[in-house]
DOZA-662114 format. One record per residue: x, y, z of N, C-alpha, C, O in turn; residue number from 1; residue in three letters. Coordinates in nm, 3 decimals. Layout:
N
n_east_n_north_n_up_ca_east_ca_north_ca_up_c_east_c_north_c_up_o_east_o_north_o_up_nr_rest
X_Y_Z_X_Y_Z_X_Y_Z_X_Y_Z_NUM_ALA
...
***
This chain:
66
n_east_n_north_n_up_ca_east_ca_north_ca_up_c_east_c_north_c_up_o_east_o_north_o_up_nr_rest
-5.311_2.851_3.387_-5.185_2.914_3.447_-5.057_2.951_3.338_-5.012_2.848_3.286_1_MET
-5.009_3.041_3.305_-4.934_3.090_3.171_-4.785_3.017_3.229_-4.778_2.989_3.349_2_SER
-4.705_2.998_3.166_-4.567_2.957_3.217_-4.465_3.021_3.072_-4.509_3.034_2.957_3_ARG
-4.344_3.048_3.111_-4.298_3.122_3.037_-4.146_3.047_2.990_-4.045_3.049_3.061_4_LYS
-4.152_2.999_2.892_-4.073_2.875_2.836_-3.994_2.923_2.710_-4.058_2.932_2.605_5_ILE
-3.875_2.951_2.711_-3.799_3.015_2.579_-3.714_2.886_2.517_-3.665_2.797_2.586_6_GLY
-3.709_2.894_2.389_-3.680_2.793_2.272_-3.583_2.876_2.202_-3.592_2.995_2.172_7_VAL
-3.494_2.797_2.183_-3.324_2.819_2.197_-3.345_2.742_2.080_-3.363_2.621_2.096_8_PHE
-3.346_2.800_1.936_-3.324_2.731_1.809_-3.170_2.721_1.735_-3.142_2.838_1.706_9_ALA
-3.076_2.645_1.699_-2.968_2.659_1.665_-2.892_2.535_1.597_-2.948_2.426_1.589_10_GLY
-2.782_2.553_1.555_-2.703_2.445_1.462_-2.607_2.398_1.585_-2.561_2.285_1.569_11_THR
-2.567_2.465_1.709_-2.496_2.392_1.774_-2.391_2.299_1.763_-2.387_2.187_1.812_12_PHE
-2.279_2.375_1.670_-2.193_2.298_1.609_-2.075_2.378_1.573_-2.038_2.411_1.461_13_ASP
-2.017_2.405_1.699_-2.036_2.307_1.822_-2.131_2.432_1.976_-2.121_2.555_1.982_14_PRO
-2.188_2.365_2.047_-2.257_2.411_2.137_-2.139_2.496_2.258_-2.049_2.427_2.305_15_VAL
-2.149_2.626_2.294_-2.049_2.632_2.330_-2.107_2.782_2.489_-2.218_2.830_2.514_16_HIS
-1.968_2.806_2.558_-2.040_2.905_2.633_-2.155_3.030_2.611_-2.242_3.084_2.679_17_GLU
-2.114_3.040_2.506_-2.203_3.179_2.476_-2.332_3.124_2.480_-2.423_3.202_2.509_18_GLY
-2.363_2.993_2.456_-2.531_2.993_2.398_-2.569_2.930_2.556_-2.680_2.948_2.608_19_HIS
-2.457_2.852_2.622_-2.509_2.884_2.748_-2.549_3.007_2.829_-2.660_3.013_2.883_20_LEU
-2.470_3.092_2.835_-2.478_3.191_2.927_-2.604_3.265_2.861_-2.707_3.280_2.926_21_ALA
-2.592_3.313_2.718_-2.779_3.320_2.666_-2.885_3.280_2.722_-2.986_3.346_2.748_22_PHE
-2.858_3.150_2.746_-2.972_3.093_2.834_-2.953_3.110_2.964_-3.060_3.150_3.010_23_ALA
-2.889_3.103_3.030_-2.879_3.171_3.207_-2.950_3.307_3.176_-3.061_3.324_3.227_24_GLU
-2.888_3.426_3.081_-2.941_3.571_3.134_-3.106_3.508_3.065_-3.150_3.621_3.044_25_VAL
-3.196_3.437_3.028_-3.294_3.411_2.986_-3.359_3.407_3.095_-3.448_3.486_3.124_26_ALA
-3.301_3.266_3.201_-3.361_3.256_3.286_-3.369_3.329_3.424_-3.460_3.309_3.505_27_LEU
-3.239_3.439_3.446_-3.248_3.508_3.539_-3.361_3.648_3.515_-3.402_3.721_3.605_28_ALA
-3.396_3.658_3.367_-3.464_3.760_3.335_-3.615_3.719_3.308_-3.689_3.771_3.224_29_ASN
-3.639_3.642_3.374_-3.773_3.544_3.403_-3.845_3.485_3.321_-3.966_3.485_3.300_30_GLY
-3.733_3.416_3.262_-3.865_3.307_3.169_-3.811_3.142_3.298_-3.710_3.155_3.369_31_LEU
-3.874_3.040_3.303_-3.856_2.973_3.361_-3.791_2.878_3.323_-3.689_2.858_3.389_32_GLU
-3.817_2.786_3.212_-3.722_2.689_3.145_-3.696_2.755_3.020_-3.756_2.856_2.983_33_LYS
-3.574_2.678_2.933_-3.527_2.756_2.824_-3.461_2.580_2.746_-3.361_2.511_2.766_34_VAL
-3.554_2.571_2.676_-3.543_2.481_2.587_-3.449_2.440_2.396_-3.477_2.483_2.284_35_TRP
-3.365_2.366_2.431_-3.243_2.414_2.300_-3.317_2.311_2.205_-3.352_2.194_2.224_36_PHE
-3.325_2.373_2.128_-3.349_2.273_2.007_-3.284_2.273_1.906_-3.294_2.376_1.838_37_MET
-3.197_2.167_1.859_-3.127_2.120_1.760_-3.202_2.119_1.660_-3.296_2.040_1.660_38_VAL
-3.177_2.214_1.539_-3.192_2.264_1.376_-3.147_2.079_1.354_-3.046_2.024_1.398_39_GLU
-3.253_2.018_1.277_-3.212_1.886_1.211_-3.107_1.902_1.085_-2.997_1.850_1.066_40_PRO
-3.186_1.996_1.006_-3.081_2.050_0.848_-3.123_2.164_0.843_-3.224_2.211_0.791_41_ARG
-2.981_2.240_0.944_-2.962_2.364_0.943_-2.936_2.442_0.758_-2.866_2.403_0.665_42_PRO
-3.024_2.554_0.771_-3.023_2.620_0.646_-2.963_2.678_0.651_-3.039_2.771_0.624_43_ARG
-2.838_2.741_0.667_-2.765_2.827_0.683_-2.633_2.790_0.672_-2.545_2.867_0.636_44_ARG
-2.617_2.677_0.701_-2.440_2.618_0.735_-2.449_2.512_0.660_-2.556_2.452_0.665_45_LYS
-2.345_2.461_0.575_-2.302_2.353_0.542_-2.190_2.312_0.620_-2.112_2.380_0.686_46_GLN
-2.197_2.146_0.595_-2.109_2.121_0.670_-2.093_2.060_0.808_-1.988_2.005_0.841_47_GLY
-2.186_2.070_0.879_-2.248_2.004_0.975_-2.244_1.860_1.059_-2.250_1.747_1.011_48_VAL
-2.238_1.883_1.139_-2.192_1.722_1.200_-2.360_1.691_1.207_-2.441_1.779_1.179_49_ARG
-2.414_1.511_1.262_-2.490_1.458_1.199_-2.616_1.554_1.361_-2.588_1.597_1.473_50_SER
-2.679_1.549_1.322_-2.799_1.554_1.427_-2.779_1.506_1.521_-2.809_1.582_1.613_51_LEU
-2.721_1.360_1.574_-2.705_1.309_1.712_-2.597_1.345_1.744_-2.578_1.336_1.865_52_GLU
-2.496_1.392_1.673_-2.389_1.483_1.737_-2.413_1.575_1.813_-2.384_1.557_1.931_53_HIS
-2.448_1.652_1.787_-2.535_1.810_1.786_-2.590_1.779_1.912_-2.542_1.821_2.018_54_ARG
-2.719_1.686_1.901_-2.773_1.657_2.019_-2.700_1.598_2.133_-2.707_1.611_2.256_55_GLN
-2.661_1.560_2.089_-2.547_1.440_2.266_-2.456_1.582_2.264_-2.504_1.621_2.371_56_ALA
-2.377_1.674_2.233_-2.266_1.767_2.261_-2.424_1.892_2.327_-2.385_1.993_2.387_57_MET
-2.504_1.884_2.318_-2.610_1.999_2.348_-2.666_1.909_2.499_-2.684_1.961_2.609_58_VAL
-2.684_1.770_2.466_-2.722_1.730_2.632_-2.574_1.716_2.747_-2.578_1.733_2.869_59_ASP
-2.443_1.678_2.657_-2.378_1.704_2.775_-2.340_1.828_2.829_-2.276_1.833_2.934_60_LEU
-2.378_1.940_2.757_-2.337_2.060_2.806_-2.433_2.123_2.889_-2.403_2.231_2.939_61_ALA
-2.579_2.056_2.919_-2.697_2.081_3.008_-2.713_2.026_3.117_-2.796_2.050_3.205_62_ILE
-2.594_1.912_3.110_-2.646_1.790_3.176_-2.642_1.882_3.335_-2.737_1.872_3.413_63_ALA
-2.531_1.964_3.365_-2.571_2.013_3.488_-2.639_2.076_3.576_-2.653_2.078_3.698_64_ASP
-2.697_2.152_3.443_-2.819_2.260_3.488_-2.957_2.217_3.469_-3.018_2.222_3.362_65_ASN
-3.002_2.176_3.576_-3.148_2.149_3.578_-3.282_2.242_3.494_-3.399_2.206_3.506_66_PRO
***
């Protein structure tokens, strides 16, 4: 059985409504799940918060959405 799962990778510094809206649209258009993958060492951004801090922000942002 094939599952449709999306992986949304990014810096998420900070995670915001646009990120969440993007995931909602993906779900509404056929994906079963969207996984947020926080980049440990962003290549394009300097001075970002720690991985743990950014992961905690994402966890809080998606906590109400199973």
